[in-house]
N, C-alpha and C positions, 0 to 999 in steps of 0.2 A: 491498598493504595498503590501498590506497584501495577498491579492488573488495571486500574482505573486510569494511570498514566499511560500504560501502553495501548489502552483502548482509544484514547484521546489522539494519540499518536498515529496509530492505525488509522482512524478516520481522517486525520488530517492529509496523510499520505494519499490515500483512497481518493480525497476529494481533488487534490493537486492533479493526480494521475487521471481522473474523469475529466478533468477540465481542459486536459491538454489531449483528450481523444484517445485515452488508453483504457479500455473495458476489459480486455482479458490478457492473461499472461500464461504462457504455456496451455492454453485451452481451457482454463480455469477463469471463472468470476474474479474479479478482486477480492470481495469479501470471502470468498473460499480459500484465499492465500493465508499462510501464516505471516508474524509480524517480521520474520526473517526474510521471506520471500519478497514481500513488499519493500523491504527498507533495501534489498538487493536491487531490484527494477528501479526503484528511485534513484538509487546511486548511480547506477549504469546510465540511465538516461539523462540525469540532471546535472551531473559533475562535470 
């Protein structure tokens, strides 16, 4: 259950970042990033 929830949150964050023109972070595609890296980027950009 936890992995499924984590996957859904990760997908939502990726979708939001893509909609705002962010396709890569530190040279990596968004789908290559860990959940922590995605949350960090999301928090820094949209807080």
